[in-house]
N, C-alpha and C positions, 0 to 999 in steps of 0.2 A: 843523740840527734832524732829531734822530734820530727814524725813525717804528718805532721801537721798541715794542710796548707793555708796559706795567709792571705788570704783576700783583702787585706789595708787597703792596697790601692785601689782595687775595685768599686769596695766600697765608699772609700773617698769622692773618686768620679762620680758614684751615683750621687752621693750628697750636694756634689756641684752642681749636678744636672737639676733637682730640686730645689737648691737654693735658687739657682738662676730664674729660676719659675715660681720662686716665693712659695713653697707648697711644703708642708713639713714631712722629711725622709720618713720619718719612723712609720707613718701611718701607709704609706706606700708597702714596704718591708712588712709590715704587718700583715697588708692583704694578701702579699706575697705568701704567706707563711701558711694561711688560709683557703688558697685556690685552690683548683684542682687541677691537673696539670691536663695540658692539651692531648686532644687526640685528633688523628688524621681525618676523620670522617667530621669532628666538629669545624676544623679548619676549611676542609671544602666544605662544608654543608652538602656532604653527598647525600643525605634524607630529602633533601629539601630540593637538591637539582634532578634526583631520579624521579620525583615527583610530577615532572614538568610535561614528560610524555603522554600527552590525554590523546586516546584515538575518537577519531568521529563516525569509525566506521568497524566491522570485524573483521577485516582483513589484513593478516598478520604483518604484511610488509608495510602498511602505514607506519608500523611503528619504525622502519628502518628510514622511511622519506621525513617522518617528524626530527629525530634524531640528529639526519644528517644537515637537515637546515639548524636546528640548534648549537649546534658544533660550528656550522659554519658563521652565525653570527658572533658566538666567542670569538671566533679567529677576527672577525671583524671588530671585534672591542679591542682586543691584541692590536690589531693595525692602528689604528685611531691612537690607544696609550700611546705608542709609538711614533705616530706623527708630531702628536702633542708635544713630546719631548724636541723636536725638532724646533715647532713654532716657538715655543717658549724658551727656549735656550739663548742666553743673553749673551754667552761667548763663544756662539756655535763657530767649530773647526770643519774643514773639507773631511777630518778623517771620523769625527764624530758623524755626522750629514751621511757619508758612505757606510760606515757601521750600521746606523739605524736604517738604511733603506737596503741595504740587504738583508738584516734581518726581516723587515716587512716584504722582503719578494719572496723570501724564503716561508712566510706567511700564505705567502699567494700559492706557492708551489706546491704545498699540503693542500691546498683547494681544489688545483687545478686535478692534481692527484686523486682526492677524492670522488669526483665526478666518476670515476670507474665505477665506486660504489653505489652510485644512484642508477648509472647503464648496466651496469653487470647485475648489480645485488637486488635488484627490484624484480619481482614477476610483471610480465607486460600488461598482462591482462587485466591483475590485482589493481597495478597503476591507473591503467585506463577504465576504471569503474571507481575507485575509492576518489579521482581527479574531479569528478563533478561535485563533490562534497562540498570541494575549497572552490566551486565559483561563489563570488567573482575575484574570491583573493588570489594573489600572486607572488613570485618570489620579488617580482618586479618591487612590491611592496617594502623591501628592506631600506627602513631608513638609514642606518647605518652603512651601506654601502653607498648610498648616495652623498652621506658625510666626507666618507673617502674621498670622493672624487670632490668636493667644495674644499678640502682640506689639502690638496693636493698639486692643483691649478688654478690658473686665475680663469674668472667668472667665463671669459669669452669664449675659453676654448672648449667649454661645457654646453655651449650655445647650438641650438640647432645647422647641421651646416646647412640649410636651406639658408638661412640668414646670419650666417654667422660674418660674414663679407660685410655686411648693410648695416647691422643692428648699430645704432651710439654705442659706445663702449660705455661714455659716462650716464647709460640708463638707470633709472632709479630701480633696484634690485627687483619690485614685484615684477616690473617686464622684465627684466631677464628672465625670472622664473617662470613666466608665461611660454617662454621660447626656450626652454633647455632641451636636449636632446629627446630626453626620456620622455615626452610630453607629446612626443608623436607616438608612444605607443598606444593613449586614449584620447588623442586630442584631433577634432576635423578640424584645421585651419581655418576652412573655409566658412563653417560656419558656427566655430567657435566652441561648437558643445563639446563635451568630455565624455565617456564612460563609467560607469558606474565605479571601476577600477581605481580612477583618476581622481573620481571624487571623494572616495573614503580615503585614498591616499593623503590629498591635501585635505581633508580637513581634521587627519590625523596630525599630518607632520608641515604644515606648509609656515607657519608661524613659527614654529620650531628651526626649518632650516632656514627661513629668511632672517633669523637674528645667526646661526650658525654661518651664512655666506658673508656677514658683516664682518662677524669674529676674524672669519680667517679671508676675507679681503688681503689685507695685507703681510699674512703672515701662512699665506699658504706655502708647500713645499718649492714653489719656483720663485715664489716672491722674494723668500727665505735663501734660497739659492744665487737670486741676484744682488744681494746687499753682503755676499761673501767678496772680500778682497779679489780682486782681477786674477790672481795668478792661483788662486783656489779655483775660481771658476773655469781656468783651465786646466785643473786636477786630473790627467787623463783616468785613475780610479776612480773621482766621482763622479764625471761626464760617463764612465761606463754602467757605474754605479744607477744614474739618474735613468739610462736606455734601458736597463735592464728592467727597472721598476714599471718602466711605461709601457713598455712590450708587454712583461710581463701578465700587467692588470688587463691591458686594452686590447689585446691580443692574444695570448696564449690560454688565460683563463676563461675568459669571455667564450674564446672557440670552444674549450671543454663544456662550457655551460650550453651553448648553441647545437653545439654533437650531440648531448645526452637530451637536450630538447626533441630533436629532430630523432633522436632514436622512439621515446616513445611517443609524441606527437604526429610524426607523419609516418611511423610505422604500420605494420599491418592491422595491430589492435586503435592506433589514434584515429583521432578526425581533423586532425589540420588545426584544431582551434587551441590555443591556448585558453588555462581558465579565467584570465581575467578579461578576454577576449581583444587581445592587444593584436597589434600587426607584428608579431615577436620575432619573424625573419631579418625583418628591414631593422627595426630596432635595435636588437641582441646583435648581427653580425657590423663586424666591426666597417669592414670597407663602404658601409652607405654611411655611419654618422661619421666616420674619420675620427675616433675619440682620441685623442692625445696630448697627454697634459705637459710635454718641453716640446712641441715642435721648433724650436728655436733649437734644439740638438739632432734633427734630423734632417738630412737631405732633401731636396725638393722630389728627387726620385723616390726617395723611401716612404715619404708621405703619400706620393700620386697610387703609391702600390700597397699602402697601410691595408691589412687585410686580405691583399690576393695569395693567391697557392698557399693557404693555410689550412 
């Protein structure tokens, strides 16, 4: 009895694959014969990844700061990847929706916990010095985080709380953009003047954001939820996942970020000013702007107390 393995079935499937694409199977198999095997460092592009941490100063803890924020951006990429699968799913079910939301929430759990690295993992004196070389840049300028917001909810829920009740819900996207809650971090609504922080951010991302806002206007998480059958919209597990995601992103993670900022900016070595010059306390704290992705899933009392006593 021969111990030789029979690959006929597998080869037939490979043949079928390339026949369907009108490709020559023999060429692909010959290429496989001469190709090198993959390695971990080639697949992950380790060398390229580890070359991206470029300091502007000689302070050792700046490396922690840079690496930490790059990890954040990678996690934001993962969040957007999961949201896109909900947005594009043509046969969306409550179970699929719930599973993806809980996966996203776990990413934000990682982001929340990681603020301990920022708060306890950097020397305050070093940070208070190297942070000035970052002016007028700010974590506020994370384009991916803004996209997560656009992809999560209807645009009205991201409008500055001062204008949310009066703005025309059918207003052009460009007008809505000028009244997004985070504009308050660098815009004087009386004069219309904007800070360098906001000007740079808009020069880089405004056109991209407007396009993204239009794409997700009808397929953001809340819009997709409302497309589900009525019985699925009452699914307790899904509603729990929706509320958990909303609270995790807009309170738990934001408060962790806020507390880290307080530790450094308002601490003994801090000067009270954000690197981008934003009114960061009112911009960041959820009790002021009441950023809520799914307000219909919360009671009026919960909305009124949003961000309080946390």
